[in-house]
MIBABA-599887 format. One record per atom (N, C-alpha, C, O, CB): atom name; residue number from 0; residue in three letters; x, y, z. Coordinates in Angstrom, 3 decimals. Glycine has a CB too. Layout:
BEGIN
{CA NUM ALA {X Y Z}}
...
END
This chain:
BEGIN
{N 0 MET {0.810 -1.193 0.000}}
{CA 0 MET {0.000 0.000 0.000}}
{C 0 MET {0.852 1.255 0.000}}
{O 0 MET {0.699 2.095 -0.887}}
{CB 0 MET {-0.921 -0.001 1.185}}
{N 1 GLY {1.748 1.408 0.972}}
{CA 1 GLY {2.546 2.614 1.035}}
{C 1 GLY {3.444 2.740 -0.177}}
{O 1 GLY {3.797 1.741 -0.805}}
{CB 1 GLY {3.369 2.635 2.299}}
{N 2 ARG {3.810 3.951 -0.503}}
{CA 2 ARG {4.638 4.200 -1.666}}
{C 2 ARG {5.955 4.856 -1.279}}
{O 2 ARG {6.657 5.392 -2.135}}
{CB 2 ARG {3.895 5.067 -2.663}}
{N 3 GLY {6.292 4.818 0.002}}
{CA 3 GLY {7.520 5.441 0.428}}
{C 3 GLY {7.376 6.924 0.688}}
{O 3 GLY {8.296 7.524 1.245}}
{CB 3 GLY {8.567 5.214 -0.585}}
{N 4 THR {6.289 7.537 0.321}}
{CA 4 THR {6.064 8.958 0.529}}
{C 4 THR {5.032 9.197 1.617}}
{O 4 THR {4.686 10.345 1.898}}
{CB 4 THR {5.623 9.618 -0.765}}
{N 5 GLY {4.538 8.140 2.229}}
{CA 5 GLY {3.496 8.274 3.226}}
{C 5 GLY {2.109 8.246 2.611}}
{O 5 GLY {1.112 8.286 3.332}}
{CB 5 GLY {3.686 9.545 4.000}}
{N 6 VAL {2.029 8.178 1.285}}
{CA 6 VAL {0.744 8.151 0.610}}
{C 6 VAL {0.237 6.711 0.544}}
{O 6 VAL {0.981 5.789 0.211}}
{CB 6 VAL {0.853 8.762 -0.808}}
{N 7 THR {-1.020 6.544 0.863}}
{CA 7 THR {-1.653 5.235 0.905}}
{C 7 THR {-2.950 5.303 0.114}}
{O 7 THR {-3.536 6.372 -0.055}}
{CB 7 THR {-1.913 4.779 2.371}}
{N 8 ILE {-3.388 4.147 -0.367}}
{CA 8 ILE {-4.657 4.049 -1.096}}
{C 8 ILE {-5.632 3.212 -0.268}}
{O 8 ILE {-5.255 2.185 0.296}}
{CB 8 ILE {-4.449 3.419 -2.520}}
{N 9 LEU {-6.878 3.657 -0.200}}
{CA 9 LEU {-7.956 2.899 0.424}}
{C 9 LEU {-9.012 2.632 -0.636}}
{O 9 LEU {-9.556 3.566 -1.224}}
{CB 9 LEU {-8.562 3.662 1.650}}
{N 10 HIS {-9.304 1.360 -0.879}}
{CA 10 HIS {-10.365 0.964 -1.806}}
{C 10 HIS {-11.331 0.115 -1.000}}
{O 10 HIS {-10.956 -0.937 -0.484}}
{CB 10 HIS {-9.800 0.177 -3.071}}
{N 11 ALA {-12.576 0.567 -0.888}}
{CA 11 ALA {-13.533 -0.126 -0.031}}
{C 11 ALA {-14.943 -0.050 -0.596}}
{O 11 ALA {-15.284 0.861 -1.350}}
{CB 11 ALA {-13.506 0.458 1.372}}
{N 12 VAL {-15.752 -1.032 -0.212}}
{CA 12 VAL {-17.177 -1.034 -0.503}}
{C 12 VAL {-17.896 -1.036 0.841}}
{O 12 VAL {-17.678 -1.912 1.678}}
{CB 12 VAL {-17.596 -2.272 -1.396}}
{N 13 VAL {-18.759 -0.036 1.031}}
{CA 13 VAL {-19.492 0.124 2.282}}
{C 13 VAL {-20.895 -0.430 2.083}}
{O 13 VAL {-21.596 -0.046 1.147}}
{CB 13 VAL {-19.535 1.623 2.734}}
{N 14 ARG {-21.299 -1.337 2.970}}
{CA 14 ARG {-22.600 -1.992 2.862}}
{C 14 ARG {-23.522 -1.554 3.997}}
{O 14 ARG {-23.073 -1.107 5.052}}
{CB 14 ARG {-22.434 -3.520 2.871}}
{N 15 GLY {-24.812 -1.695 3.749}}
{CA 15 GLY {-25.813 -1.329 4.748}}
{C 15 GLY {-26.790 -0.340 4.146}}
{O 15 GLY {-26.998 -0.322 2.933}}
{CB 15 GLY {-25.150 -0.737 6.011}}
{N 16 GLN {-27.388 0.483 4.994}}
{CA 16 GLN {-28.286 1.537 4.515}}
{C 16 GLN {-27.415 2.762 4.244}}
{O 16 GLN {-27.251 3.634 5.098}}
{CB 16 GLN {-29.444 1.857 5.565}}
{N 17 VAL {-26.858 2.801 3.021}}
{CA 17 VAL {-25.889 3.844 2.683}}
{C 17 VAL {-26.250 4.615 1.408}}
{O 17 VAL {-25.508 5.506 0.994}}
{CB 17 VAL {-24.519 3.228 2.524}}
{N 18 GLN {-27.364 4.284 0.796}}
{CA 18 GLN {-27.832 5.063 -0.348}}
{C 18 GLN {-29.117 5.784 0.055}}
{O 18 GLN {-29.945 5.247 0.791}}
{CB 18 GLN {-28.066 4.149 -1.602}}
{N 19 GLY {-29.260 7.003 -0.440}}
{CA 19 GLY {-30.455 7.789 -0.129}}
{C 19 GLY {-30.393 8.463 1.232}}
{O 19 GLY {-31.411 8.943 1.731}}
{CB 19 GLY {-31.669 6.913 -0.191}}
{N 20 VAL {-29.210 8.507 1.840}}
{CA 20 VAL {-29.059 9.116 3.164}}
{C 20 VAL {-27.944 10.166 3.188}}
{O 20 VAL {-27.516 10.590 4.262}}
{CB 20 VAL {-28.774 8.036 4.206}}
{N 21 GLY {-27.475 10.585 2.014}}
{CA 21 GLY {-26.413 11.583 1.927}}
{C 21 GLY {-25.021 11.025 2.162}}
{O 21 GLY {-24.101 11.774 2.490}}
{CB 21 GLY {-26.672 12.668 2.905}}
{N 22 PHE {-24.856 9.730 2.001}}
{CA 22 PHE {-23.571 9.102 2.285}}
{C 22 PHE {-22.475 9.595 1.344}}
{O 22 PHE {-21.373 9.903 1.798}}
{CB 22 PHE {-23.697 7.593 2.185}}
{N 23 ARG {-22.755 9.676 0.041}}
{CA 23 ARG {-21.719 10.123 -0.904}}
{C 23 ARG {-21.303 11.565 -0.618}}
{O 23 ARG {-20.116 11.888 -0.671}}
{CB 23 ARG {-22.225 10.000 -2.357}}
{N 24 TRP {-22.254 12.419 -0.322}}
{CA 24 TRP {-21.944 13.815 -0.003}}
{C 24 TRP {-21.088 13.879 1.256}}
{O 24 TRP {-20.097 14.608 1.305}}
{CB 24 TRP {-23.243 14.642 0.183}}
{N 25 PHE {-21.475 13.110 2.276}}
{CA 25 PHE {-20.716 13.040 3.524}}
{C 25 PHE {-19.270 12.616 3.256}}
{O 25 PHE {-18.335 13.225 3.776}}
{CB 25 PHE {-21.386 12.058 4.505}}
{N 26 VAL {-19.091 11.566 2.440}}
{CA 26 VAL {-17.759 11.061 2.118}}
{C 26 VAL {-16.945 12.117 1.375}}
{O 26 VAL {-15.785 12.360 1.707}}
{CB 26 VAL {-17.859 9.778 1.278}}
{N 27 ARG {-17.557 12.743 0.369}}
{CA 27 ARG {-16.836 13.763 -0.408}}
{C 27 ARG {-16.380 14.917 0.486}}
{O 27 ARG {-15.224 15.335 0.420}}
{CB 27 ARG {-17.729 14.302 -1.547}}
{N 28 GLU {-17.275 15.426 1.312}}
{CA 28 GLU {-16.915 16.564 2.159}}
{C 28 GLU {-15.841 16.191 3.172}}
{O 28 GLU {-14.908 16.962 3.396}}
{CB 28 GLU {-18.147 17.093 2.883}}
{N 29 TYR {-15.959 15.035 3.777}}
{CA 29 TYR {-14.959 14.569 4.744}}
{C 29 TYR {-13.598 14.452 4.061}}
{O 29 TYR {-12.589 14.909 4.599}}
{CB 29 TYR {-15.379 13.202 5.362}}
{N 30 ALA {-13.570 13.841 2.879}}
{CA 30 ALA {-12.316 13.650 2.147}}
{C 30 ALA {-11.700 14.987 1.738}}
{O 30 ALA {-10.493 15.179 1.884}}
{CB 30 ALA {-12.552 12.784 0.907}}
{N 31 ARG {-12.503 15.899 1.234}}
{CA 31 ARG {-11.971 17.197 0.800}}
{C 31 ARG {-11.408 17.990 1.970}}
{O 31 ARG {-10.378 18.650 1.833}}
{CB 31 ARG {-13.058 18.010 0.101}}
{N 32 GLU {-12.079 17.932 3.126}}
{CA 32 GLU {-11.597 18.653 4.307}}
{C 32 GLU {-10.230 18.152 4.747}}
{O 32 GLU {-9.475 18.887 5.383}}
{CB 32 GLU {-12.593 18.517 5.456}}
{N 33 ARG {-9.908 16.918 4.416}}
{CA 33 ARG {-8.650 16.316 4.837}}
{C 33 ARG {-7.635 16.189 3.708}}
{O 33 ARG {-6.581 15.577 3.886}}
{CB 33 ARG {-8.911 14.967 5.423}}
{N 34 GLY {-7.945 16.762 2.547}}
{CA 34 GLY {-6.993 16.785 1.438}}
{C 34 GLY {-6.792 15.457 0.739}}
{O 34 GLY {-5.737 15.220 0.151}}
{CB 34 GLY {-5.693 17.258 1.926}}
{N 35 LEU {-7.797 14.581 0.793}}
{CA 35 LEU {-7.693 13.291 0.119}}
{C 35 LEU {-8.113 13.415 -1.336}}
{O 35 LEU {-8.984 14.220 -1.666}}
{CB 35 LEU {-8.550 12.237 0.831}}
{N 36 ALA {-7.503 12.629 -2.202}}
{CA 36 ALA {-7.903 12.532 -3.604}}
{C 36 ALA {-8.735 11.265 -3.761}}
{O 36 ALA {-8.640 10.353 -2.940}}
{CB 36 ALA {-6.654 12.517 -4.564}}
{N 37 GLY {-9.553 11.206 -4.816}}
{CA 37 GLY {-10.296 9.980 -5.090}}
{C 37 GLY {-11.731 10.223 -5.477}}
{O 37 GLY {-12.098 11.304 -5.938}}
{CB 37 GLY {-10.257 9.090 -3.906}}
{N 38 TRP {-12.552 9.182 -5.277}}
{CA 38 TRP {-13.955 9.263 -5.683}}
{C 38 TRP {-14.815 8.332 -4.831}}
{O 38 TRP {-14.325 7.430 -4.152}}
{CB 38 TRP {-14.108 8.912 -7.176}}
{N 39 VAL {-16.129 8.594 -4.901}}
{CA 39 VAL {-17.132 7.761 -4.243}}
{C 39 VAL {-18.280 7.589 -5.226}}
{O 39 VAL {-18.609 8.516 -5.966}}
{CB 39 VAL {-17.625 8.396 -2.881}}
{N 40 ARG {-18.897 6.400 -5.239}}
{CA 40 ARG {-20.024 6.171 -6.148}}
{C 40 ARG {-20.965 5.120 -5.572}}
{O 40 ARG {-20.559 4.235 -4.818}}
{CB 40 ARG {-19.522 5.733 -7.541}}
{N 41 ASN {-22.244 5.245 -5.953}}
{CA 41 ASN {-23.228 4.217 -5.625}}
{C 41 ASN {-23.005 3.018 -6.528}}
{O 41 ASN {-22.579 3.161 -7.674}}
{CB 41 ASN {-24.677 4.757 -5.771}}
{N 42 ARG {-23.297 1.827 -6.001}}
{CA 42 ARG {-23.253 0.601 -6.792}}
{C 42 ARG {-24.673 0.066 -6.929}}
{O 42 ARG {-25.540 0.363 -6.107}}
{CB 42 ARG {-22.311 -0.465 -6.138}}
{N 43 SER {-24.897 -0.713 -7.958}}
{CA 43 SER {-26.243 -1.218 -8.240}}
{C 43 SER {-26.770 -2.154 -7.162}}
{O 43 SER {-27.979 -2.369 -7.075}}
{CB 43 SER {-26.250 -1.932 -9.563}}
{N 44 ASP {-25.887 -2.717 -6.338}}
{CA 44 ASP {-26.338 -3.627 -5.284}}
{C 44 ASP {-26.734 -2.906 -3.994}}
{O 44 ASP {-27.028 -3.559 -2.993}}
{CB 44 ASP {-25.254 -4.629 -4.983}}
{N 45 GLY {-26.746 -1.570 -4.003}}
{CA 45 GLY {-27.142 -0.790 -2.829}}
{C 45 GLY {-25.983 -0.368 -1.950}}
{O 45 GLY {-26.184 0.334 -0.959}}
{CB 45 GLY {-28.104 -1.569 -2.014}}
{N 46 SER {-24.786 -0.780 -2.293}}
{CA 46 SER {-23.606 -0.388 -1.518}}
{C 46 SER {-22.989 0.878 -2.121}}
{O 46 SER {-23.436 1.369 -3.158}}
{CB 46 SER {-22.559 -1.544 -1.481}}
{N 47 VAL {-21.966 1.387 -1.459}}
{CA 47 VAL {-21.236 2.557 -1.927}}
{C 47 VAL {-19.758 2.180 -2.008}}
{O 47 VAL {-19.203 1.611 -1.068}}
{CB 47 VAL {-21.462 3.795 -0.982}}
{N 48 GLU {-19.125 2.503 -3.144}}
{CA 48 GLU {-17.711 2.197 -3.353}}
{C 48 GLU {-16.886 3.468 -3.200}}
{O 48 GLU {-17.285 4.539 -3.656}}
{CB 48 GLU {-17.482 1.563 -4.747}}
{N 49 VAL {-15.730 3.335 -2.552}}
{CA 49 VAL {-14.846 4.464 -2.271}}
{C 49 VAL {-13.428 4.101 -2.673}}
{O 49 VAL {-12.954 3.003 -2.382}}
{CB 49 VAL {-14.906 4.863 -0.774}}
{N 50 LEU {-12.754 5.026 -3.343}}
{CA 50 LEU {-11.332 4.879 -3.654}}
{C 50 LEU {-10.679 6.196 -3.273}}
{O 50 LEU {-11.015 7.239 -3.835}}
{CB 50 LEU {-11.084 4.516 -5.183}}
{N 51 ALA {-9.745 6.162 -2.322}}
{CA 51 ALA {-9.143 7.394 -1.818}}
{C 51 ALA {-7.643 7.231 -1.655}}
{O 51 ALA {-7.137 6.134 -1.421}}
{CB 51 ALA {-9.778 7.799 -0.485}}
{N 52 SER {-6.945 8.351 -1.786}}
{CA 52 SER {-5.495 8.391 -1.642}}
{C 52 SER {-5.126 9.538 -0.722}}
{O 52 SER {-5.698 10.625 -0.814}}
{CB 52 SER {-4.797 8.541 -3.019}}
{N 53 GLY {-4.171 9.298 0.165}}
{CA 53 GLY {-3.715 10.356 1.057}}
{C 53 GLY {-2.729 9.823 2.069}}
{O 53 GLY {-2.273 8.683 1.978}}
{CB 53 GLY {-4.891 11.002 1.766}}
{N 54 GLU {-2.406 10.665 3.035}}
{CA 54 GLU {-1.514 10.265 4.118}}
{C 54 GLU {-2.174 9.161 4.932}}
{O 54 GLU {-3.389 9.169 5.132}}
{CB 54 GLU {-1.158 11.474 5.020}}
{N 55 GLN {-1.384 8.227 5.393}}
{CA 55 GLN {-1.901 7.061 6.101}}
{C 55 GLN {-2.751 7.444 7.308}}
{O 55 GLN {-3.804 6.846 7.528}}
{CB 55 GLN {-0.757 6.178 6.544}}
{N 56 THR {-2.321 8.423 8.091}}
{CA 56 THR {-3.093 8.810 9.272}}
{C 56 THR {-4.444 9.394 8.887}}
{O 56 THR {-5.447 9.130 9.550}}
{CB 56 THR {-2.312 9.818 10.109}}
{N 57 GLU {-4.476 10.189 7.814}}
{CA 57 GLU {-5.744 10.760 7.348}}
{C 57 GLU {-6.667 9.671 6.811}}
{O 57 GLU {-7.877 9.707 7.036}}
{CB 57 GLU {-5.490 11.820 6.263}}
{N 58 LEU {-6.088 8.701 6.098}}
{CA 58 LEU {-6.909 7.608 5.560}}
{C 58 LEU {-7.472 6.728 6.666}}
{O 58 LEU {-8.574 6.199 6.528}}
{CB 58 LEU {-6.090 6.757 4.594}}
{N 59 GLN {-6.737 6.562 7.760}}
{CA 59 GLN {-7.267 5.772 8.875}}
{C 59 GLN {-8.466 6.486 9.497}}
{O 59 GLN {-9.477 5.854 9.804}}
{CB 59 GLN {-6.168 5.526 9.945}}
{N 60 ALA {-8.356 7.794 9.681}}
{CA 60 ALA {-9.478 8.569 10.204}}
{C 60 ALA {-10.659 8.511 9.225}}
{O 60 ALA {-11.813 8.430 9.644}}
{CB 60 ALA {-9.052 10.040 10.458}}
{N 61 PHE {-10.363 8.553 7.933}}
{CA 61 PHE {-11.382 8.463 6.887}}
{C 61 PHE {-12.094 7.115 6.966}}
{O 61 PHE {-13.322 7.056 6.896}}
{CB 61 PHE {-10.750 8.660 5.488}}
{N 62 ALA {-11.328 6.027 7.112}}
{CA 62 ALA {-11.910 4.691 7.227}}
{C 62 ALA {-12.807 4.600 8.457}}
{O 62 ALA {-13.868 3.977 8.407}}
{CB 62 ALA {-10.804 3.625 7.294}}
{N 63 ASP {-12.392 5.210 9.547}}
{CA 63 ASP {-13.221 5.232 10.759}}
{C 63 ASP {-14.525 5.984 10.504}}
{O 63 ASP {-15.586 5.570 10.972}}
{CB 63 ASP {-12.452 5.883 11.932}}
{N 64 ALA {-14.445 7.090 9.760}}
{CA 64 ALA {-15.645 7.868 9.439}}
{C 64 ALA {-16.584 7.073 8.544}}
{O 64 ALA {-17.803 7.184 8.679}}
{CB 64 ALA {-15.264 9.191 8.759}}
{N 65 LEU {-16.033 6.266 7.622}}
{CA 65 LEU {-16.875 5.438 6.761}}
{C 65 LEU {-17.683 4.447 7.584}}
{O 65 LEU {-18.819 4.131 7.229}}
{CB 65 LEU {-16.023 4.693 5.731}}
{N 66 GLU {-17.121 3.959 8.664}}
{CA 66 GLU {-17.836 3.001 9.517}}
{C 66 GLU {-19.041 3.637 10.198}}
{O 66 GLU {-20.011 2.946 10.508}}
{CB 66 GLU {-16.895 2.429 10.570}}
{N 67 GLN {-18.990 4.939 10.432}}
{CA 67 GLN {-20.088 5.649 11.091}}
{C 67 GLN {-21.081 6.211 10.079}}
{O 67 GLN {-22.290 6.027 10.220}}
{CB 67 GLN {-19.540 6.778 11.961}}
{N 68 GLY {-20.567 6.893 9.062}}
{CA 68 GLY {-21.421 7.531 8.065}}
{C 68 GLY {-22.160 8.722 8.635}}
{O 68 GLY {-21.967 9.082 9.796}}
{CB 68 GLY {-22.409 6.537 7.509}}
{N 69 PRO {-23.008 9.337 7.820}}
{CA 69 PRO {-23.785 10.487 8.266}}
{C 69 PRO {-25.001 10.028 9.072}}
{O 69 PRO {-25.314 8.837 9.099}}
{CB 69 PRO {-24.229 11.341 7.059}}
{N 70 PRO {-25.691 10.974 9.732}}
{CA 70 PRO {-26.942 10.603 10.410}}
{C 70 PRO {-27.901 9.981 9.393}}
{O 70 PRO {-28.012 10.470 8.269}}
{CB 70 PRO {-27.600 11.848 11.099}}
{N 71 GLY {-28.573 8.938 9.768}}
{CA 71 GLY {-29.500 8.255 8.866}}
{C 71 GLY {-28.906 7.036 8.193}}
{O 71 GLY {-29.642 6.165 7.730}}
{CB 71 GLY {-29.976 9.201 7.822}}
{N 72 ALA {-27.587 6.962 8.130}}
{CA 72 ALA {-26.932 5.798 7.530}}
{C 72 ALA {-26.779 4.711 8.591}}
{O 72 ALA {-26.637 4.984 9.783}}
{CB 72 ALA {-25.542 6.184 6.927}}
{N 73 ARG {-26.815 3.468 8.112}}
{CA 73 ARG {-26.528 2.332 8.990}}
{C 73 ARG {-25.544 1.428 8.251}}
{O 73 ARG {-25.926 0.684 7.348}}
{CB 73 ARG {-27.848 1.549 9.390}}
{N 74 VAL {-24.294 1.501 8.641}}
{CA 74 VAL {-23.245 0.711 7.998}}
{C 74 VAL {-23.226 -0.677 8.633}}
{O 74 VAL {-23.071 -0.823 9.845}}
{CB 74 VAL {-21.848 1.407 8.130}}
{N 75 SER {-23.388 -1.693 7.784}}
{CA 75 SER {-23.366 -3.066 8.295}}
{C 75 SER {-22.016 -3.747 8.060}}
{O 75 SER {-21.727 -4.775 8.672}}
{CB 75 SER {-24.473 -3.882 7.641}}
{N 76 GLY {-21.204 -3.190 7.193}}
{CA 76 GLY {-19.894 -3.769 6.944}}
{C 76 GLY {-19.133 -3.015 5.881}}
{O 76 GLY {-19.712 -2.290 5.072}}
{CB 76 GLY {-20.030 -5.208 6.545}}
{N 77 ILE {-17.821 -3.196 5.894}}
{CA 77 ILE {-16.948 -2.582 4.897}}
{C 77 ILE {-16.007 -3.652 4.382}}
{O 77 ILE {-15.304 -4.305 5.152}}
{CB 77 ILE {-16.155 -1.370 5.488}}
{N 78 ASP {-16.004 -3.821 3.066}}
{CA 78 ASP {-15.078 -4.740 2.403}}
{C 78 ASP {-13.936 -3.901 1.855}}
{O 78 ASP {-14.167 -2.916 1.152}}
{CB 78 ASP {-15.787 -5.571 1.259}}
{N 79 ARG {-12.708 -4.282 2.170}}
{CA 79 ARG {-11.533 -3.569 1.669}}
{C 79 ARG {-10.833 -4.416 0.624}}
{O 79 ARG {-10.812 -5.645 0.705}}
{CB 79 ARG {-10.561 -3.217 2.822}}
{N 80 PHE {-10.259 -3.736 -0.363}}
{CA 80 PHE {-9.604 -4.407 -1.482}}
{C 80 PHE {-8.190 -3.887 -1.649}}
{O 80 PHE {-7.897 -2.749 -1.282}}
{CB 80 PHE {-10.401 -4.212 -2.779}}
{N 81 PRO {-7.310 -4.714 -2.203}}
{CA 81 PRO {-5.951 -4.234 -2.491}}
{C 81 PRO {-5.999 -3.116 -3.527}}
{O 81 PRO {-6.886 -3.077 -4.380}}
{CB 81 PRO {-5.050 -5.396 -2.994}}
{N 82 ASN {-5.044 -2.223 -3.439}}
{CA 82 ASN {-4.962 -1.122 -4.390}}
{C 82 ASN {-4.559 -1.636 -5.763}}
{O 82 ASN {-3.600 -2.396 -5.894}}
{CB 82 ASN {-3.968 -0.063 -3.906}}
{N 83 THR {-5.298 -1.215 -6.785}}
{CA 83 THR {-4.943 -1.560 -8.160}}
{C 83 THR {-4.854 -0.314 -9.035}}
{O 83 THR {-4.717 -0.421 -10.254}}
{CB 83 THR {-5.964 -2.540 -8.743}}
{N 84 VAL {-4.930 0.866 -8.422}}
{CA 84 VAL {-4.939 2.120 -9.168}}
{C 84 VAL {-3.718 2.949 -8.776}}
{O 84 VAL {-3.502 3.203 -7.591}}
{CB 84 VAL {-6.251 2.914 -8.907}}
{N 85 PRO {-2.920 3.371 -9.751}}
{CA 85 PRO {-1.790 4.259 -9.429}}
{C 85 PRO {-2.292 5.543 -8.792}}
{O 85 PRO {-3.285 6.112 -9.245}}
{CB 85 PRO {-0.966 4.582 -10.696}}
{N 86 GLU {-1.613 6.011 -7.737}}
{CA 86 GLU {-2.091 7.164 -6.987}}
{C 86 GLU {-2.281 8.418 -7.835}}
{O 86 GLU {-3.186 9.204 -7.555}}
{CB 86 GLU {-1.142 7.460 -5.881}}
{N 87 GLY {-1.472 8.629 -8.846}}
{CA 87 GLY {-1.600 9.817 -9.674}}
{C 87 GLY {-2.835 9.828 -10.560}}
{O 87 GLY {-3.130 10.849 -11.181}}
{CB 87 GLY {-0.399 9.956 -10.519}}
{N 88 GLU {-3.558 8.728 -10.634}}
{CA 88 GLU {-4.733 8.642 -11.494}}
{C 88 GLU {-6.041 8.914 -10.757}}
{O 88 GLU {-7.112 8.791 -11.351}}
{CB 88 GLU {-4.791 7.284 -12.129}}
{N 89 LEU {-5.982 9.278 -9.494}}
{CA 89 LEU {-7.198 9.570 -8.744}}
{C 89 LEU {-7.537 11.049 -8.851}}
{O 89 LEU {-6.642 11.892 -8.801}}
{CB 89 LEU {-7.040 9.161 -7.269}}
{N 90 PRO {-8.819 11.377 -8.999}}
{CA 90 PRO {-9.202 12.778 -9.114}}
{C 90 PRO {-8.906 13.561 -7.835}}
{O 90 PRO {-9.076 13.054 -6.726}}
{CB 90 PRO {-10.676 12.886 -9.454}}
{N 91 ASP {-8.468 14.786 -8.009}}
{CA 91 ASP {-8.208 15.683 -6.900}}
{C 91 ASP {-8.715 17.049 -7.304}}
{O 91 ASP {-8.155 17.618 -8.242}}
{CB 91 ASP {-6.690 15.720 -6.523}}
{N 92 PRO {-9.720 17.618 -6.682}}
{CA 92 PRO {-10.263 17.195 -5.404}}
{C 92 PRO {-11.149 15.949 -5.515}}
{O 92 PRO {-11.588 15.552 -6.595}}
{CB 92 PRO {-11.047 18.324 -4.793}}
{N 93 PHE {-11.385 15.363 -4.352}}
{CA 93 PHE {-12.235 14.180 -4.226}}
{C 93 PHE {-13.596 14.469 -4.853}}
{O 93 PHE {-14.131 15.565 -4.684}}
{CB 93 PHE {-12.393 13.763 -2.734}}
{N 94 THR {-14.157 13.510 -5.566}}
{CA 94 THR {-15.388 13.763 -6.314}}
{C 94 THR {-16.405 12.644 -6.159}}
{O 94 THR {-16.069 11.521 -5.782}}
{CB 94 THR {-15.072 13.958 -7.775}}
{N 95 ILE {-17.639 12.969 -6.454}}
{CA 95 ILE {-18.716 11.975 -6.520}}
{C 95 ILE {-18.849 11.537 -7.961}}
{O 95 ILE {-19.001 12.373 -8.852}}
{CB 95 ILE {-20.073 12.545 -5.977}}
{N 96 VAL {-18.794 10.228 -8.205}}
{CA 96 VAL {-18.979 9.670 -9.536}}
{C 96 VAL {-20.425 9.188 -9.611}}
{O 96 VAL {-20.887 8.476 -8.719}}
{CB 96 VAL {-17.952 8.499 -9.833}}
{N 97 ARG {-21.122 9.560 -10.637}}
{CA 97 ARG {-22.537 9.166 -10.739}}
{C 97 ARG {-22.688 7.919 -11.554}}
{O 97 ARG {-23.805 7.439 -11.748}}
{CB 97 ARG {-23.372 10.280 -11.350}}
END
């Protein structure tokens, strides 16, 4: 994961009641406030997918925030995946993909 510069990638799918509750907006705003690059999008199965890049400490706080979500969300689980995207290819600022 690490690239020797302290930059790390987080690729995750968040499951539960996470669509229709402002989850993508919450994720985008949280990521932008912390200077993370990447994107968030709804998936057809009702989950939300997130790909983010940033300092390891910021990404850990981000992962913790994903577990909570905004008011109205109920996160039942998070699946994490190995990074397969070069860090320079992530959008900055963090964006919502429709």
